[in-house]
Backbone as numpy.savetxt, mean C-alpha at the origin, in Angstrom:
# Nx Ny Nz CAx CAy CAz Cx Cy Cz
-22.38 -4.74 -19.30 -21.23 -5.46 -18.96 -21.16 -6.57 -19.82
-20.95 -7.04 -21.00 -20.75 -8.15 -21.32 -20.22 -9.33 -20.46
-20.23 -10.70 -21.39 -19.70 -11.84 -20.62 -18.08 -11.84 -20.55
-17.63 -11.27 -21.71 -16.29 -11.42 -21.50 -15.77 -10.52 -20.53
-15.97 -9.07 -20.74 -15.78 -8.50 -19.33 -16.24 -8.99 -17.71
-17.45 -9.05 -18.24 -17.32 -9.98 -16.82 -16.64 -10.84 -15.82
-16.40 -11.98 -17.34 -15.15 -13.35 -17.16 -14.02 -12.34 -16.57
-13.41 -11.38 -17.09 -12.05 -10.90 -16.94 -12.25 -9.94 -16.04
-12.78 -9.40 -15.49 -13.44 -8.73 -14.19 -13.31 -9.84 -13.07
-14.29 -11.07 -12.91 -13.77 -11.94 -11.93 -12.21 -12.79 -12.10
-12.18 -12.86 -13.33 -10.13 -13.40 -13.15 -9.87 -12.48 -12.66
-9.94 -10.77 -12.87 -8.76 -10.23 -12.25 -9.09 -10.37 -10.57
-10.09 -10.27 -9.73 -9.97 -10.38 -8.65 -9.53 -11.54 -7.68
-10.11 -12.66 -8.70 -9.29 -13.68 -8.05 -7.69 -13.93 -8.52
-7.39 -13.23 -9.13 -5.79 -13.35 -9.75 -4.96 -12.33 -8.52
-5.75 -11.21 -7.96 -5.49 -10.22 -7.06 -5.17 -11.02 -5.74
-6.16 -11.84 -5.15 -6.60 -12.71 -3.85 -5.23 -13.33 -4.07
-4.98 -14.30 -4.79 -4.23 -15.17 -5.06 -2.32 -14.45 -4.74
-2.60 -13.23 -5.36 -0.92 -12.30 -5.22 -1.40 -11.81 -3.71
-2.60 -12.10 -3.48 -2.84 -11.09 -1.98 -2.64 -12.38 -0.97
-2.40 -13.88 -1.26 -2.07 -14.72 -0.41 -0.67 -14.62 -0.19
0.26 -14.52 -1.63 1.92 -13.99 -1.49 2.41 -13.01 -0.90
1.48 -12.10 -0.92 1.43 -10.79 -0.11 1.74 -11.10 1.39
0.98 -11.57 1.72 0.67 -12.32 3.46 1.93 -13.11 3.77
2.66 -13.71 2.71 4.24 -14.16 3.00 5.11 -13.32 3.48
4.89 -12.24 2.41 6.06 -10.98 2.21 5.54 -9.96 4.06
4.67 -9.87 3.79 4.22 -9.31 5.22 4.76 -9.96 6.71
4.85 -11.45 6.43 5.08 -12.24 7.65 6.72 -11.79 8.11
7.10 -12.19 7.03 8.52 -12.55 6.35 9.62 -11.49 6.29
9.20 -10.63 5.59 10.51 -9.77 5.58 10.66 -8.58 6.81
10.25 -8.45 7.53 10.39 -7.82 8.46 11.01 -8.76 9.71
11.40 -10.34 9.72 11.72 -10.95 10.28 13.00 -11.13 9.35
13.42 -10.72 8.55 14.20 -10.83 7.54 14.49 -12.71 7.01
13.36 -12.94 6.82 13.59 -14.69 6.53 12.99 -14.44 4.65
13.44 -15.21 3.71 13.48 -15.98 2.64 11.71 -15.73 2.09
11.21 -14.68 1.39 9.69 -15.59 0.81 9.94 -16.33 0.00
10.86 -17.01 -0.52 10.47 -18.27 -1.11 10.38 -19.72 -0.60
11.56 -19.76 0.51 12.13 -20.62 0.98 12.15 -20.64 2.32
11.53 -21.63 3.32 10.76 -22.65 2.90 9.16 -22.63 2.59
8.71 -23.69 1.82 7.60 -22.95 1.08 6.35 -22.91 2.74
5.10 -22.53 2.42 4.20 -21.52 3.52 3.74 -23.08 4.55
3.94 -22.49 5.15 3.94 -23.17 7.03 3.38 -22.53 7.66
2.68 -23.49 9.19 2.11 -22.90 10.06 3.38 -22.46 11.16
3.37 -20.90 11.54 4.48 -20.64 12.28 4.45 -21.35 13.77
3.34 -22.08 14.12 3.28 -23.14 15.30 4.16 -23.92 15.66
3.42 -24.75 14.71 3.70 -26.33 14.79 4.81 -27.06 12.97
5.06 -25.66 12.44 5.86 -26.30 11.14 5.14 -27.11 9.96
3.52 -27.17 10.48 3.12 -28.04 9.27 2.73 -27.61 8.09
3.48 -28.24 7.19 3.25 -27.72 5.79 1.80 -27.27 4.98
2.08 -25.99 4.47 0.52 -26.04 4.20 0.35 -26.18 2.94
-0.69 -27.51 2.79 -1.01 -27.96 1.22 -1.69 -26.88 0.65
-1.95 -27.33 -0.81 -2.09 -26.24 -2.02 -4.13 -25.72 -1.47
-4.36 -27.12 -1.38 -5.92 -26.38 -0.66 -6.37 -25.90 0.58
-5.27 -25.91 1.21 -5.23 -25.09 2.59 -5.16 -23.42 2.22
-4.55 -23.27 1.27 -4.16 -22.09 0.63 -4.80 -21.27 -0.28
-6.23 -21.73 -0.67 -6.96 -20.84 -1.37 -7.34 -19.46 -1.03
-7.16 -18.32 -1.73 -7.84 -17.42 -0.95 -8.72 -17.30 -0.10
-9.10 -16.63 1.11 -10.22 -16.53 1.73 -10.63 -17.94 1.83
-11.29 -18.52 1.03 -11.91 -19.48 0.98 -11.57 -20.80 2.30
-10.13 -21.28 1.63 -9.58 -22.12 2.84 -9.61 -21.50 4.08
-9.28 -20.47 5.10 -9.48 -19.80 5.94 -10.96 -19.94 6.68
-12.16 -19.32 5.42 -13.60 -19.86 5.69 -13.63 -21.69 5.77
-13.12 -22.31 5.83 -13.39 -23.78 5.91 -12.77 -24.40 6.54
-11.53 -23.74 6.91 -10.92 -24.37 8.26 -11.18 -23.34 9.45
-11.84 -22.61 9.59 -12.58 -22.14 10.82 -11.47 -21.14 11.14
-10.63 -20.61 10.83 -9.32 -19.74 10.74 -8.85 -20.28 11.43
-8.60 -21.77 11.87 -7.56 -22.66 12.45 -6.92 -23.62 11.46
-5.27 -23.70 12.03 -4.43 -24.56 11.41 -5.34 -25.90 11.68
-4.74 -26.65 10.37 -5.09 -28.13 10.01 -4.61 -29.22 11.00
-3.43 -28.59 11.23 -2.64 -29.93 12.52 -2.90 -29.29 13.46
-2.19 -27.94 14.11 -2.67 -27.96 15.46 -3.46 -27.20 16.13
-4.47 -26.72 15.05 -5.80 -26.20 15.46 -5.69 -24.20 16.26
-4.24 -23.86 15.90 -3.83 -22.67 16.69 -4.54 -22.04 15.24
-5.20 -20.53 16.04 -5.95 -19.63 15.55 -5.17 -18.76 14.09
-5.78 -18.78 13.09 -4.94 -18.10 11.94 -5.40 -16.48 11.99
-4.46 -15.64 11.92 -4.94 -14.11 12.16 -6.22 -14.04 10.86
-6.75 -13.12 11.41 -7.92 -12.84 9.98 -7.22 -11.76 9.29
-6.03 -11.59 9.62 -5.10 -10.57 8.53 -5.21 -11.09 7.51
-5.20 -12.64 6.99 -4.49 -13.14 6.12 -6.08 -12.92 4.76
-7.05 -13.11 5.29 -7.97 -13.12 4.28 -8.25 -11.78 4.20
-8.07 -10.60 4.89 -8.46 -9.22 4.54 -7.66 -8.80 3.59
-6.47 -8.90 3.85 -5.14 -8.73 2.75 -5.79 -9.00 1.40
-6.23 -10.71 1.10 -6.19 -11.45 0.20 -7.77 -10.34 -0.52
-8.50 -10.32 0.47 -9.95 -9.73 0.07 -9.23 -7.92 -0.55
-8.18 -7.24 0.11 -8.30 -6.06 -0.40 -7.67 -5.91 -1.43
-6.58 -6.57 -1.44 -5.79 -7.05 -3.10 -6.34 -7.37 -4.36
-7.63 -8.07 -3.95 -8.56 -8.54 -4.49 -9.52 -7.64 -5.25
-10.14 -7.18 -4.28 -10.72 -5.53 -4.81 -9.96 -4.80 -5.52
-8.49 -4.32 -5.13 -8.09 -3.47 -5.99 -7.36 -3.71 -7.09
-7.18 -5.03 -7.33 -6.78 -5.42 -8.40 -8.13 -5.32 -9.36
-9.48 -5.65 -9.25 -10.51 -5.73 -10.10 -11.13 -4.10 -10.06
-10.70 -3.03 -9.11 -11.17 -1.83 -8.96 -10.21 -1.60 -10.47
-8.75 -1.77 -10.25 -7.91 -0.85 -11.35 -7.79 -1.19 -12.65
-8.64 -3.08 -12.66 -8.83 -3.54 -14.16 -9.99 -2.87 -14.88
-11.15 -2.40 -13.98 -12.28 -1.61 -14.57 -12.26 -0.54 -14.72
-10.85 0.24 -14.02 -10.53 1.78 -14.57 -9.69 1.93 -15.74
-8.69 0.85 -15.94 -7.70 0.95 -16.71 -7.93 -0.23 -17.81
-8.64 -1.20 -17.73 -8.36 -2.27 -18.82 -7.16 -2.60 -18.28
-7.50 -4.25 -19.58 -6.36 -5.22 -19.50 -4.66 -4.16 -20.36
-4.20 -3.39 -19.77 -3.11 -2.62 -20.31 -1.96 -2.19 -19.71
-0.52 -1.92 -20.51 0.13 -1.53 -19.62 0.16 -0.82 -18.27
-0.30 -0.20 -17.78 -0.61 1.03 -17.16 -1.42 0.20 -15.96
-2.62 -0.53 -16.55 -3.08 -1.57 -15.08 -1.67 -2.62 -14.47
-1.26 -3.08 -15.44 -0.19 -4.18 -14.68 1.23 -3.05 -13.81
1.08 -1.90 -14.23 2.33 -1.18 -13.26 1.64 -0.69 -12.33
0.31 -0.46 -12.05 -0.64 0.20 -10.71 -0.66 -0.70 -9.95
-1.00 -2.05 -10.95 -1.04 -3.40 -9.93 0.04 -4.01 -8.96
1.03 -3.33 -9.48 2.34 -3.59 -8.92 2.57 -2.77 -7.66
2.14 -1.62 -8.37 2.39 -0.41 -7.41 1.33 -0.85 -6.09
0.17 -0.83 -6.41 -0.86 -0.87 -5.21 -0.56 -2.43 -4.33
-0.08 -3.61 -5.22 0.16 -4.79 -4.18 1.23 -4.32 -3.26
2.37 -3.45 -3.93 3.63 -3.58 -2.65 3.23 -2.46 -1.28
2.14 -1.04 -2.10 0.90 -0.90 -0.89 0.84 -0.88 0.08
-0.08 -2.24 -0.13 -0.45 -3.63 0.66 0.44 -3.71 1.88
1.28 -4.51 1.42 2.46 -5.02 1.82 3.17 -3.87 2.43
3.69 -3.12 2.48 3.97 -2.10 3.19 2.98 -1.33 4.37
1.87 -0.89 4.35 0.80 -0.72 4.97 0.94 -1.76 5.99
0.95 -3.10 5.51 0.47 -4.32 6.79 1.48 -4.24 7.78
2.83 -4.29 7.06 4.48 -3.95 8.06 3.99 -3.03 8.83
3.80 -1.75 8.20 4.43 -0.50 9.44 3.54 -0.66 9.98
1.81 -1.10 10.20 1.09 -1.68 10.99 1.49 -2.30 12.19
1.81 -3.14 11.98 2.52 -4.25 12.71 3.71 -3.85 13.49
4.63 -3.67 12.77 6.01 -3.27 13.39 6.47 -2.00 13.06
5.47 -0.81 12.53 6.15 0.54 12.54 7.63 0.58 11.83
8.13 -0.12 10.40 8.96 0.51 9.82 8.23 -0.07 7.94
9.25 0.54 7.43 8.69 0.07 5.89 10.04 -0.19 5.43
10.14 -1.27 5.06 11.24 -2.36 4.47 12.24 -1.35 3.06
13.23 -1.27 3.41 13.97 -0.63 2.32 13.79 -1.65 1.08
13.54 -2.84 1.34 13.75 -4.04 0.24 12.50 -3.85 -0.91
11.79 -2.76 0.01 10.50 -2.55 -1.25 10.58 -1.46 -1.60
10.97 -0.40 -1.13 10.86 1.14 -1.30 11.74 1.58 -2.65
13.22 0.81 -1.77 14.51 0.87 -3.18 14.24 0.70 -4.19
13.84 -0.79 -4.47 13.97 -1.37 -5.88 12.83 -0.44 -6.59
11.45 0.02 -5.35 10.36 0.51 -6.64 10.65 1.97 -7.00
11.46 2.81 -5.94 12.28 3.95 -6.71 12.83 3.57 -8.37
13.11 2.76 -8.22 14.14 2.41 -9.36 13.69 1.97 -10.53
12.12 0.79 -10.02 11.17 0.13 -11.16 10.43 1.34 -11.73
10.13 2.09 -10.47 8.77 3.00 -11.27 9.86 4.09 -12.17
10.91 4.35 -11.53 11.51 5.30 -12.69 12.09 4.95 -14.01
12.29 3.32 -14.22 12.27 2.76 -15.20 11.30 2.49 -16.51
9.95 2.17 -15.60 8.85 2.08 -15.97 8.33 3.14 -17.24
8.95 4.30 -16.32 8.37 5.90 -16.60 8.87 6.20 -18.43
10.30 5.73 -18.13 10.05 5.56 -20.14 9.04 5.05 -20.95
8.36 4.04 -20.32 7.45 3.48 -21.15 6.00 3.64 -21.08
5.56 5.02 -20.62 4.55 5.40 -20.01 4.30 7.00 -20.23
3.96 7.30 -21.89 3.93 8.60 -22.52 3.58 9.61 -20.87
2.32 8.99 -20.57 1.53 10.23 -19.60 2.27 10.51 -18.65
3.10 9.84 -18.11 4.23 9.66 -16.79 5.57 10.41 -17.30
6.22 9.96 -17.90 7.25 10.53 -18.37 8.18 10.66 -17.51
9.50 10.25 -18.04 10.81 10.01 -17.03 11.22 11.48 -16.29
11.10 12.84 -16.77 11.16 13.90 -15.95 10.25 13.84 -15.04
8.75 13.87 -15.36 8.05 13.72 -14.18 8.38 12.77 -12.94
8.71 11.42 -13.60 8.92 10.32 -12.48 10.40 11.40 -11.55
11.04 11.55 -12.15 12.16 11.84 -11.75 11.96 13.14 -10.56
11.44 14.08 -11.10 10.67 15.05 -10.27 9.96 14.87 -9.21
9.34 13.58 -9.60 8.29 12.90 -8.31 9.07 12.66 -7.33
10.13 11.58 -7.73 11.05 11.14 -7.00 12.24 12.48 -6.18
12.13 13.01 -6.71 13.03 14.35 -5.88 11.80 14.95 -4.90
10.81 15.79 -5.41 9.79 16.63 -5.08 9.14 15.48 -3.37
8.64 14.04 -3.89 8.36 13.16 -2.92 9.68 13.01 -1.53
10.54 12.65 -2.01 12.10 11.84 -0.96 12.59 13.73 -0.34
12.33 14.40 -0.97 12.59 16.40 -0.37 11.75 16.48 0.61
10.92 16.80 -0.06 9.43 17.52 0.42 9.22 16.80 2.22
9.39 15.62 2.54 9.43 15.01 3.80 10.66 15.09 4.11
11.54 14.69 3.90 13.06 15.04 4.53 12.91 16.37 4.72
12.90 17.48 4.28 12.29 18.89 4.64 11.63 18.79 5.92
10.30 17.96 6.27 9.71 17.95 7.52 10.05 17.16 8.35
10.77 16.26 8.42 10.95 15.66 8.90 12.68 16.21 9.64
13.63 17.01 9.21 14.33 18.07 9.84 13.66 19.09 10.72
12.72 19.64 10.03 12.14 20.83 10.40 11.62 20.32 11.94
10.91 19.14 11.83 10.33 19.03 13.14 11.25 18.52 14.41
11.80 17.63 13.49 13.05 17.39 14.94 13.87 18.42 15.32
14.27 19.43 14.44 14.71 20.89 14.78 14.13 21.45 15.96
12.99 21.44 15.37 11.99 22.34 16.50 11.98 21.44 17.71
11.75 20.20 17.69 10.73 19.78 19.07 12.46 18.46 19.88
13.72 18.71 18.81 14.77 17.57 19.43 14.11 16.31 19.13
12.80 16.16 18.65 12.65 14.45 18.87 12.14 14.26 17.25
12.70 12.76 17.08 12.58 12.77 15.26 10.58 12.11 15.19
9.79 13.02 14.31 9.00 12.67 13.96 8.61 11.81 12.95
9.14 11.46 12.15 9.25 10.46 10.75 10.63 10.07 10.47
10.20 8.45 10.12 11.10 7.75 9.92 11.61 8.29 8.47
12.59 7.58 8.25 13.34 7.35 6.09 12.43 6.64 5.99
11.69 5.34 6.30 11.17 4.41 5.73 10.04 6.02 5.07
8.86 6.57 5.63 8.45 7.18 5.19 8.97 8.18 3.97
9.87 8.42 3.99 10.74 9.58 3.11 10.66 8.43 1.74
11.19 7.46 1.91 11.80 6.61 0.60 10.32 6.11 0.12
8.56 6.00 1.17 7.85 5.54 0.60 7.60 6.90 -0.56
7.51 7.93 -0.09 6.98 9.08 -0.87 7.62 9.19 -2.35
9.06 9.06 -2.09 9.81 9.23 -2.92 9.48 7.95 -4.22
8.81 7.00 -3.71 8.53 6.05 -4.56 7.45 5.79 -5.47
6.28 6.91 -4.00 4.92 7.04 -4.80 5.58 8.44 -6.10
6.35 9.13 -5.87 6.54 10.08 -6.95 7.47 9.24 -8.50
7.71 8.61 -8.11 8.14 7.31 -9.39 7.69 6.72 -10.09
5.92 6.53 -9.56 5.14 5.65 -10.24 4.47 6.77 -10.55
3.69 7.85 -9.89 2.79 9.11 -10.08 3.08 9.96 -10.18
4.73 10.20 -10.66 4.91 12.05 -10.87 4.57 13.04 -9.91
5.38 14.03 -10.04 5.78 14.96 -9.26 4.17 15.55 -8.60
3.31 15.88 -9.67 2.19 16.52 -9.39 1.20 15.61 -8.00
1.50 14.56 -8.08 0.98 14.07 -7.33 1.07 14.10 -5.52
2.05 14.13 -5.67 2.81 14.74 -3.95 2.04 15.44 -2.94
2.22 16.30 -4.03 1.13 17.44 -2.59 -0.26 16.88 -2.36
-1.14 16.25 -3.48 -2.28 15.60 -3.29 -1.81 14.39 -2.32
-0.88 13.74 -2.23 -0.39 12.83 -1.14 -0.64 12.99 0.30
0.40 13.91 0.28 0.59 14.55 1.71 -0.50 15.16 2.49
-0.90 16.14 1.32 -2.50 16.68 1.91 -3.37 15.86 2.55
-3.78 14.53 1.65 -4.87 13.86 2.19 -4.40 12.61 3.07
-3.12 12.50 3.47 -2.65 11.46 4.47 -2.39 12.11 5.65
-2.36 13.46 5.80 -1.98 14.32 7.10 -3.53 14.33 7.44
-4.27 14.63 6.83 -5.87 15.01 6.94 -6.41 13.84 7.42
-6.08 12.70 6.63 -6.61 11.48 7.30 -6.07 11.03 8.31
-4.74 11.12 8.58 -4.13 10.45 9.39 -4.60 11.30 11.05
-4.59 12.37 10.85 -5.41 13.52 12.00 -6.54 13.09 12.06
-7.30 13.17 11.59 -8.48 12.44 11.82 -8.34 11.50 12.95
-7.71 10.20 12.45 -7.68 9.23 12.96 -6.60 8.69 13.93
-6.08 9.74 13.64 -4.79 9.92 15.53 -5.32 10.69 16.26
-6.45 11.48 16.42 -7.45 12.39 17.09 -8.51 11.14 18.03
-9.28 10.44 17.16 -10.35 9.62 17.26 -9.30 8.38 18.27
-8.30 8.05 17.85 -7.48 6.97 18.43 -7.26 7.64 20.02
-7.02 8.58 19.90 -6.69 9.30 21.57 -7.34 9.26 22.09
-8.58 9.99 21.94 -9.88 10.07 22.54 -10.39 8.92 22.84
-10.44 7.76 22.25 -11.05 6.21 22.15 -9.91 5.79 23.62
-8.62 5.80 23.23 -7.59 5.10 24.23 -7.09 6.04 25.38
-7.75 7.66 25.55 -7.30 8.56 26.35 -5.81 8.50 26.54
-5.29 8.35 25.16 -3.62 8.40 25.45 -3.42 10.15 25.08
-2.17 10.76 25.07 -1.97 12.35 24.62 -1.24 12.06 23.50
-0.68 13.19 23.05 -0.26 13.47 21.97 0.79 12.92 21.28
1.83 11.61 22.26 2.39 11.25 22.38 2.54 9.60 21.81
1.34 9.49 21.50 0.94 8.18 21.16 1.52 8.03 19.37
2.30 7.01 19.56 2.73 6.67 17.86 2.21 6.24 17.02
1.89 6.41 15.87 1.37 6.13 14.58 1.77 6.17 13.55
2.19 4.97 12.71 2.81 4.79 11.70 2.06 5.95 10.63
2.79 6.44 9.75 1.94 7.70 8.85 2.00 6.96 7.53
2.85 5.55 7.11 2.97 4.64 5.86 1.61 4.73 5.62
0.78 3.51 6.08 -0.38 3.35 5.78 -1.21 4.56 5.39
-1.07 5.61 6.09 -2.73 6.93 5.46 -1.84 7.58 4.01
-0.20 7.20 4.11 0.83 7.76 2.67 -0.31 7.02 1.23
0.11 5.21 1.93 -0.23 4.39 1.05 -2.14 5.13 0.69
-2.93 5.18 1.29 -4.00 5.18 1.26 -4.66 6.39 0.30
-3.63 7.25 0.30 -3.84 8.50 -0.33 -3.48 8.21 -1.16
-2.24 7.66 -1.75 -2.01 7.20 -2.85 -2.87 6.03 -3.70
-3.70 5.67 -3.08 -4.62 4.68 -3.92 -5.95 5.87 -4.28
-6.11 6.59 -3.00 -7.26 7.66 -3.50 -7.52 8.39 -4.33
-5.41 8.83 -4.66 -5.22 9.50 -5.83 -5.43 8.90 -7.26
-5.23 7.51 -7.61 -5.71 6.93 -8.52 -6.75 6.78 -9.23
-7.52 6.76 -8.38 -8.61 6.46 -8.48 -9.60 7.75 -8.70
-9.23 8.37 -7.66 -10.21 10.17 -7.44 -9.48 11.36 -7.71
-8.28 10.91 -7.40 -6.94 12.52 -7.76 -7.83 13.43 -8.66
-8.16 13.13 -9.84 -8.00 14.21 -10.65 -9.20 14.78 -10.41
-10.40 14.29 -10.20 -11.74 14.80 -10.12 -11.72 15.47 -8.80
-11.10 14.72 -7.59 -11.08 15.84 -6.89 -10.41 17.09 -6.61
-9.50 16.99 -7.60 -8.34 18.54 -7.43 -9.53 19.39 -8.48
-9.90 18.78 -9.53 -10.40 20.08 -10.31 -11.77 20.37 -9.45
-13.03 19.52 -8.61 -13.88 19.87 -7.70 -13.12 21.24 -6.44
-11.87 21.16 -6.44 -11.39 21.80 -5.25 -11.11 23.12 -6.12
-10.26 22.90 -7.35 -10.10 23.97 -8.17 -11.23 24.85 -8.98
-12.23 24.20 -8.66 -13.36 24.56 -9.16 -14.34 25.65 -8.15
-14.50 24.96 -6.89 -15.07 25.33 -5.67 -14.05 26.85 -4.98
-12.51 26.84 -4.81 -11.94 28.37 -5.11 -11.95 29.03 -5.95
-12.25 28.51 -7.20 -13.02 29.64 -8.68 -14.22 30.53 -8.51
-15.34 29.58 -7.56 -16.75 30.05 -7.39 -16.17 31.29 -6.24
-15.97 30.66 -4.62 -15.37 31.15 -3.89 -14.94 33.05 -4.06
-13.84 32.71 -5.60 -13.47 34.05 -5.92 -14.49 34.63 -6.65
């Protein structure tokens, strides 16, 4: 790795972590229907306005001992975790795609997934304010990415939204209970817009597999029955990120394995 590449890699991590700090604002405010711009960042307990030197990703949290400078109320560890996750995602995207238009697009997409994941984990909702514009933005961007293409993106939207819609209606018809919210359907449609229709089957399968393993582990640990409510959005987000970095490799390995068995 050259000195220049190391410098840009370091910058990409720092940039991602800084954006992660803003994502924390979105994660806190969007479910509460508050503006993500005004007022400026402040302590939700004492309204102390957070200064720039107390808002440095990860570092400020460590220097403050995880507490508000003014009232000493503990700050959730989620804040540095989100900053680190977004920082590393940005770094890995840069290492994979370099300083390209594709990198910028996937950076926006992955940042949205991080925001959605943490909102869904806490509130079990996926905000339309992210997914609906995301579907439109992903489709528009597809016109400028030859590898994706507008038709691939459009089919991804239809396949993503339509497949989960069928599953949701089927589950409700059989059990008379709602098993999947509309937020998951719009999220998968957004994924189809950005990643194309070929990603949908992989994402659904990987998310279901990961979700089943985690769900069974949680039920055993908490001694709950099958009625334990687990948000599906984070598993869809995780599967989409796996697809970005390893999807082609996994699919080729699977096809090779199947061919070998035959």
